[in-house]
C-alpha positions as a printed NumPy array, in Angstrom:
array([[  0.   ,   0.   ,   0.   ],
       [  1.543,   3.261,  -1.112],
       [  0.011,   6.703,  -0.826],
       [ -0.991,   8.322,  -4.104],
       [ -1.182,  11.949,  -5.101],
       [ -4.391,  13.501,  -3.828],
       [ -4.826,  11.045,  -0.933],
       [ -5.121,  12.438,   2.566],
       [ -1.984,  11.742,   4.58 ],
       [ -2.721,   9.502,   7.606],
       [ -2.309,  10.813,  11.132],
       [  1.059,  10.116,  12.719],
       [  1.647,  11.209,  16.298],
       [  5.262,  11.056,  17.433],
       [  7.625,  12.491,  20.017],
       [  9.611,  15.557,  19.04 ],
       [ 13.248,  16.294,  19.834],
       [ 13.097,  19.166,  22.302],
       [  9.962,  17.846,  23.971],
       [  6.313,  17.238,  23.337],
       [  4.584,  15.474,  20.505],
       [  3.61 ,  16.445,  17.003],
       [  0.6  ,  15.261,  15.047],
       [  1.212,  15.122,  11.307],
       [ -0.503,  16.412,   9.198],
       [ -2.822,  18.154,  11.693],
       [ -0.128,  20.375,  13.233],
       [  0.822,  21.488,   9.707],
       [ -2.708,  22.401,   8.582],
       [ -2.842,  25.427,   6.313],
       [  0.843,  25.158,   5.318],
       [  2.725,  23.224,   2.683],
       [  4.77 ,  20.463,   4.278],
       [  7.787,  18.356,   3.39 ],
       [  7.985,  15.095,   5.327],
       [ 11.345,  13.339,   5.296],
       [ 11.308,   9.792,   6.654],
       [ 14.993,   8.995,   7.069],
       [ 16.772,   5.708,   7.738],
       [ 18.554,   6.808,  10.903],
       [ 21.304,   8.873,  12.467],
       [ 23.939,   6.474,  11.134],
       [ 23.04 ,   6.95 ,   7.438],
       [ 25.357,   9.359,   5.566],
       [ 22.808,   9.835,   2.76 ],
       [ 20.127,  10.788,   5.274],
       [ 22.422,  13.186,   7.09 ],
       [ 23.216,  14.856,   3.756],
       [ 19.509,  15.128,   2.899],
       [ 18.65 ,  16.691,   6.262],
       [ 21.547,  19.134,   5.956],
       [ 20.428,  19.997,   2.405],
       [ 16.937,  20.89 ,   3.653],
       [ 18.363,  22.817,   6.614],
       [ 20.44 ,  24.953,   4.239],
       [ 17.324,  25.611,   2.128],
       [ 15.161,  26.474,   5.146],
       [ 14.935,  30.177,   4.238],
       [ 13.648,  29.48 ,   0.725],
       [ 11.192,  26.913,   2.035],
       [  9.923,  29.365,   4.663],
       [  9.353,  31.963,   1.927],
       [  7.148,  29.414,   0.177],
       [  5.207,  28.743,   3.374],
       [  6.569,  25.196,   3.658],
       [  7.458,  23.415,   6.884],
       [  9.98 ,  20.572,   6.901],
       [  9.566,  17.672,   9.333],
       [ 12.02 ,  14.768,   9.643],
       [ 10.875,  11.416,  11.065],
       [ 12.694,   8.187,  11.971],
       [ 12.797,   5.091,  14.141],
       [ 15.797,   6.568,  16.001],
       [ 15.815,   6.803,  19.788],
       [ 15.657,  10.197,  21.483],
       [ 19.422,  10.167,  22.012],
       [ 20.12 ,   9.324,  18.365],
       [ 17.665,  11.923,  17.026],
       [ 19.066,  14.53 ,  19.431],
       [ 22.556,  13.773,  18.109],
       [ 21.329,  14.337,  14.534],
       [ 19.713,  17.665,  15.465],
       [ 22.805,  18.884,  17.293],
       [ 25.314,  17.68 ,  14.689],
       [ 23.576,  19.525,  11.862],
       [ 21.988,  22.347,  13.868],
       [ 18.565,  21.367,  12.531],
       [ 15.884,  23.945,  13.226],
       [ 12.918,  22.071,  11.782],
       [ 10.982,  19.492,  13.818],
       [ 12.619,  16.077,  14.135],
       [ 10.317,  13.278,  15.279],
       [ 11.664,  10.007,  16.617],
       [ 10.681,   6.588,  17.918],
       [  8.475,   5.541,  15.004],
       [  7.528,   1.891,  14.735],
       [  8.87 ,   0.791,  11.346],
       [  6.29 ,  -1.938,  10.79 ],
       [  3.411,   0.374,  11.681],
       [  4.726,   2.988,   9.234],
       [  4.86 ,   0.388,   6.451],
       [  1.133,  -0.222,   6.997],
       [  0.292,   3.495,   7.212],
       [  2.396,   5.056,   4.455],
       [  3.783,   2.119,   2.457],
       [  7.467,   2.776,   3.13 ],
       [  9.962,   0.008,   2.425],
       [ 11.347,  -1.584,   5.575],
       [ 14.726,  -3.026,   6.4  ],
       [ 13.887,  -5.989,   8.618],
       [ 17.046,  -6.549,  10.657],
       [ 17.483,  -4.126,  12.249],
       [ 14.081,  -2.58 ,  11.521],
       [ 14.199,   0.882,   9.962],
       [ 12.468,   2.67 ,   7.105],
       [ 14.106,   3.272,   3.774],
       [ 14.079,   6.918,   2.697],
       [ 10.552,   8.08 ,   1.958],
       [  9.442,  11.639,   1.304],
       [  6.2  ,  13.503,   0.85 ],
       [  5.175,  16.991,  -0.135],
       [  1.789,  17.747,   1.376],
       [ -0.648,  20.416,   0.309],
       [ -2.02 ,  22.796,   2.969],
       [ -5.128,  20.574,   3.23 ],
       [ -2.998,  17.535,   4.229],
       [ -3.243,  15.727,   0.907],
       [ -0.25 ,  14.236,  -0.87 ],
       [  1.135,  16.385,  -3.703],
       [  3.976,  13.946,  -4.367],
       [  5.343,  10.79 ,  -2.733],
       [  8.887,   9.504,  -3.224],
       [  9.61 ,   5.94 ,  -2.12 ],
       [ 13.091,   4.454,  -2.035],
       [ 14.005,   0.792,  -1.646],
       [ 17.603,   1.5  ,  -0.568],
       [ 19.941,   4.28 ,   0.519],
       [ 19.536,   6.517,  -2.544],
       [ 16.491,   7.915,  -4.315],
       [ 15.007,  10.666,  -2.17 ],
       [ 13.699,  14.225,  -2.169],
       [ 16.32 ,  16.947,  -2.529],
       [ 15.775,  20.533,  -1.487],
       [ 16.281,  22.222,  -4.883],
       [ 13.789,  19.942,  -6.656],
       [ 11.312,  20.319,  -3.805],
       [ 11.557,  24.12 ,  -3.885],
       [ 10.99 ,  24.218,  -7.652],
       [  8.074,  21.79 ,  -7.329],
       [  6.474,  23.933,  -4.611],
       [  6.873,  27.051,  -6.77 ],
       [  5.209,  25.239,  -9.659],
       [  2.32 ,  23.969,  -7.525],
       [  1.734,  27.371,  -5.994],
       [  1.783,  29.02 ,  -9.419],
       [ -0.812,  26.659, -10.901],
       [ -3.08 ,  26.887,  -7.845],
       [ -3.085,  30.704,  -8.12 ],
       [ -3.909,  30.653, -11.827]])
Protein backbone atom coordinates (compact mmCIF):
# COMPACT_ATOMS: atom_id res chain seq x y z
CA UNK A 1 0.00 0.00 0.00
CA UNK A 2 1.54 3.26 -1.11
CA UNK A 3 0.01 6.70 -0.83
CA UNK A 4 -0.99 8.32 -4.10
CA UNK A 5 -1.18 11.95 -5.10
CA UNK A 6 -4.39 13.50 -3.83
CA UNK A 7 -4.83 11.04 -0.93
CA UNK A 8 -5.12 12.44 2.57
CA UNK A 9 -1.98 11.74 4.58
CA UNK A 10 -2.72 9.50 7.61
CA UNK A 11 -2.31 10.81 11.13
CA UNK A 12 1.06 10.12 12.72
CA UNK A 13 1.65 11.21 16.30
CA UNK A 14 5.26 11.06 17.43
CA UNK A 15 7.63 12.49 20.02
CA UNK A 16 9.61 15.56 19.04
CA UNK A 17 13.25 16.29 19.83
CA UNK A 18 13.10 19.17 22.30
CA UNK A 19 9.96 17.85 23.97
CA UNK A 20 6.31 17.24 23.34
CA UNK A 21 4.58 15.47 20.51
CA UNK A 22 3.61 16.45 17.00
CA UNK A 23 0.60 15.26 15.05
CA UNK A 24 1.21 15.12 11.31
CA UNK A 25 -0.50 16.41 9.20
CA UNK A 26 -2.82 18.15 11.69
CA UNK A 27 -0.13 20.38 13.23
CA UNK A 28 0.82 21.49 9.71
CA UNK A 29 -2.71 22.40 8.58
CA UNK A 30 -2.84 25.43 6.31
CA UNK A 31 0.84 25.16 5.32
CA UNK A 32 2.72 23.22 2.68
CA UNK A 33 4.77 20.46 4.28
CA UNK A 34 7.79 18.36 3.39
CA UNK A 35 7.99 15.10 5.33
CA UNK A 36 11.35 13.34 5.30
CA UNK A 37 11.31 9.79 6.65
CA UNK A 38 14.99 8.99 7.07
CA UNK A 39 16.77 5.71 7.74
CA UNK A 40 18.55 6.81 10.90
CA UNK A 41 21.30 8.87 12.47
CA UNK A 42 23.94 6.47 11.13
CA UNK A 43 23.04 6.95 7.44
CA UNK A 44 25.36 9.36 5.57
CA UNK A 45 22.81 9.83 2.76
CA UNK A 46 20.13 10.79 5.27
CA UNK A 47 22.42 13.19 7.09
CA UNK A 48 23.22 14.86 3.76
CA UNK A 49 19.51 15.13 2.90
CA UNK A 50 18.65 16.69 6.26
CA UNK A 51 21.55 19.13 5.96
CA UNK A 52 20.43 20.00 2.41
CA UNK A 53 16.94 20.89 3.65
CA UNK A 54 18.36 22.82 6.61
CA UNK A 55 20.44 24.95 4.24
CA UNK A 56 17.32 25.61 2.13
CA UNK A 57 15.16 26.47 5.15
CA UNK A 58 14.94 30.18 4.24
CA UNK A 59 13.65 29.48 0.73
CA UNK A 60 11.19 26.91 2.04
CA UNK A 61 9.92 29.37 4.66
CA UNK A 62 9.35 31.96 1.93
CA UNK A 63 7.15 29.41 0.18
CA UNK A 64 5.21 28.74 3.37
CA UNK A 65 6.57 25.20 3.66
CA UNK A 66 7.46 23.41 6.88
CA UNK A 67 9.98 20.57 6.90
CA UNK A 68 9.57 17.67 9.33
CA UNK A 69 12.02 14.77 9.64
CA UNK A 70 10.88 11.42 11.06
CA UNK A 71 12.69 8.19 11.97
CA UNK A 72 12.80 5.09 14.14
CA UNK A 73 15.80 6.57 16.00
CA UNK A 74 15.81 6.80 19.79
CA UNK A 75 15.66 10.20 21.48
CA UNK A 76 19.42 10.17 22.01
CA UNK A 77 20.12 9.32 18.37
CA UNK A 78 17.67 11.92 17.03
CA UNK A 79 19.07 14.53 19.43
CA UNK A 80 22.56 13.77 18.11
CA UNK A 81 21.33 14.34 14.53
CA UNK A 82 19.71 17.66 15.47
CA UNK A 83 22.80 18.88 17.29
CA UNK A 84 25.31 17.68 14.69
CA UNK A 85 23.58 19.52 11.86
CA UNK A 86 21.99 22.35 13.87
CA UNK A 87 18.56 21.37 12.53
CA UNK A 88 15.88 23.95 13.23
CA UNK A 89 12.92 22.07 11.78
CA UNK A 90 10.98 19.49 13.82
CA UNK A 91 12.62 16.08 14.13
CA UNK A 92 10.32 13.28 15.28
CA UNK A 93 11.66 10.01 16.62
CA UNK A 94 10.68 6.59 17.92
CA UNK A 95 8.47 5.54 15.00
CA UNK A 96 7.53 1.89 14.73
CA UNK A 97 8.87 0.79 11.35
CA UNK A 98 6.29 -1.94 10.79
CA UNK A 99 3.41 0.37 11.68
CA UNK A 100 4.73 2.99 9.23
CA UNK A 101 4.86 0.39 6.45
CA UNK A 102 1.13 -0.22 7.00
CA UNK A 103 0.29 3.50 7.21
CA UNK A 104 2.40 5.06 4.46
CA UNK A 105 3.78 2.12 2.46
CA UNK A 106 7.47 2.78 3.13
CA UNK A 107 9.96 0.01 2.42
CA UNK A 108 11.35 -1.58 5.58
CA UNK A 109 14.73 -3.03 6.40
CA UNK A 110 13.89 -5.99 8.62
CA UNK A 111 17.05 -6.55 10.66
CA UNK A 112 17.48 -4.13 12.25
CA UNK A 113 14.08 -2.58 11.52
CA UNK A 114 14.20 0.88 9.96
CA UNK A 115 12.47 2.67 7.10
CA UNK A 116 14.11 3.27 3.77
CA UNK A 117 14.08 6.92 2.70
CA UNK A 118 10.55 8.08 1.96
CA UNK A 119 9.44 11.64 1.30
CA UNK A 120 6.20 13.50 0.85
CA UNK A 121 5.18 16.99 -0.13
CA UNK A 122 1.79 17.75 1.38
CA UNK A 123 -0.65 20.42 0.31
CA UNK A 124 -2.02 22.80 2.97
CA UNK A 125 -5.13 20.57 3.23
CA UNK A 126 -3.00 17.54 4.23
CA UNK A 127 -3.24 15.73 0.91
CA UNK A 128 -0.25 14.24 -0.87
CA UNK A 129 1.13 16.38 -3.70
CA UNK A 130 3.98 13.95 -4.37
CA UNK A 131 5.34 10.79 -2.73
CA UNK A 132 8.89 9.50 -3.22
CA UNK A 133 9.61 5.94 -2.12
CA UNK A 134 13.09 4.45 -2.03
CA UNK A 135 14.00 0.79 -1.65
CA UNK A 136 17.60 1.50 -0.57
CA UNK A 137 19.94 4.28 0.52
CA UNK A 138 19.54 6.52 -2.54
CA UNK A 139 16.49 7.91 -4.32
CA UNK A 140 15.01 10.67 -2.17
CA UNK A 141 13.70 14.22 -2.17
CA UNK A 142 16.32 16.95 -2.53
CA UNK A 143 15.77 20.53 -1.49
CA UNK A 144 16.28 22.22 -4.88
CA UNK A 145 13.79 19.94 -6.66
CA UNK A 146 11.31 20.32 -3.81
CA UNK A 147 11.56 24.12 -3.89
CA UNK A 148 10.99 24.22 -7.65
CA UNK A 149 8.07 21.79 -7.33
CA UNK A 150 6.47 23.93 -4.61
CA UNK A 151 6.87 27.05 -6.77
CA UNK A 152 5.21 25.24 -9.66
CA UNK A 153 2.32 23.97 -7.53
CA UNK A 154 1.73 27.37 -5.99
CA UNK A 155 1.78 29.02 -9.42
CA UNK A 156 -0.81 26.66 -10.90
CA UNK A 157 -3.08 26.89 -7.85
CA UNK A 158 -3.08 30.70 -8.12
CA UNK A 159 -3.91 30.65 -11.83
